[in-house]
C-alpha positions, 0 to 999 in steps of 0.5 A: 257221445252215447255211452252204454253203461253195464253195471250202472245200478251200483253205487259207483255206476249211478255216480258215473252215469250221472257225472257223464250225463251232466257232461253232456253224454247220452247214457244208456244203463243196461240193467236186469231190473229197471228202477226209478232214476234220471237215466234211460234204462234198458233191461238185459239179463247179463248173459245173452244177446237180446234186443238191448244190443241195438243200443251198442250201434255207434256208442262207447261201452263201459262195463262195470258189471259184477257182484260186490267182492265184500264176501267170504272167500269160499268156492261158491262165492269165488264162482259167483264173483267170476260168473257175475263179471265174465257172463255180462262181458262175454254177452257184450263182446258177442253183441259187439261182434254183430255190429256194422262198425266197431265200438269206438271205445270200450272201457272194461272195468278190472281191479288191482287185486290182479296182483294179489299180495304184492308186498313192497314192489312198486307196481305200474302197468307193466307188472304181470298179474299174480298167480293168486289167491283165487278171489282176487287174481283169479277173478280179475284174470278171468274178468279181463280174458272175457273181453278178449276179441272185443269189436272195438277201435280202442280197449281200455282195461281199467285196473282200479283201486279202492274208489273212496266215495260217500255212502259206499261200502268201502268207505263206510266200512273204514269210517265205521271202524274209526268211529267204533274205536277200531281205527288202529292199524290193521294186521301189521299196518305195513300193507299198501293200500291203492286208492283214488277219490271218486272225483279223480276216478270220474275225471280220468274216465271222462278223459279216456272216453275222448279218443282224440285227447287220451289215445290210451289203450290196454291196461291203465291204472285207475288209481291215485299217485300216492298209495299209502300204508294201512297204518297211515290210512287209518291214522288219516281216518282217526284224524278226519273223524277227530278220534284219538289213537286206537290199539292195532287189530291183530291178524287173528282178531281180523280173521274172526271179525271178517267171519262175523261180517261175512267178508274176506279178511284178505281185503284188509290183510293184503296190499299192492303199491300201484301207481298210475304211470300211464295216466301221469304221462298224459299230464293228467292232474289228480285233484285229491292226491293226499289221503288226509285231504281226500278223506276230509273232503269225503267226511259224512 
């Protein structure tokens, strides 16, 4: 299968492109600037339909395009996060409308942050999006709305949890906190973390590309079957790195630290208890369902 990958120059996109190629797919990465690498790249501006659109004919589409969320929740950053997702999605949708036949399968990246701070509720794909906050639910809802009307036979919206992988911002920061003696619970420690090992994420994307096997359309939770509380996650990190117990990081200190790191404290202080009901109903088997084993496998 030929796969057009938008947003393939980020860490997760590179991993996905190389994995798809290793499975025998032809991969074309849409990028604003070509770089040396093993995958064929085609330039686009992420906003307008251009010569790149011919690559969509007969191809599957995977859209990961968007700036990293690890930034302060200012109005300017919320606008940047939204624009960096909506504009490429709209360009892909418009290019798809000009095709002679529909895209066979379109995988549209989204995020479980669309549920905001959901407390103790167990959320499957039937859960409604939250009203806010803007940098989480607001950005995600605009992202998903931008793909409406896509000319495709099957559209899957991948509401994705934290993808754990080596040399990525999320896991590097978590391991760094534990190494620096800051591996205690963050804030109350009761907030839920929905996560998935990168190998499982790659496997489920491969499954969803296969129309004859998956048949899934609409919202799919791309997350592991066992969300954990923040306190459990931090304990597993300490165990993986063989670090002793650490004091908790109170909310005020989290907010001060977030300002110093130019990130959003809500990334650590909010949570969602999401489960992948639809994937489990297909019989999909997770290779790394346990947080301690997953972190041990990814230990640097």
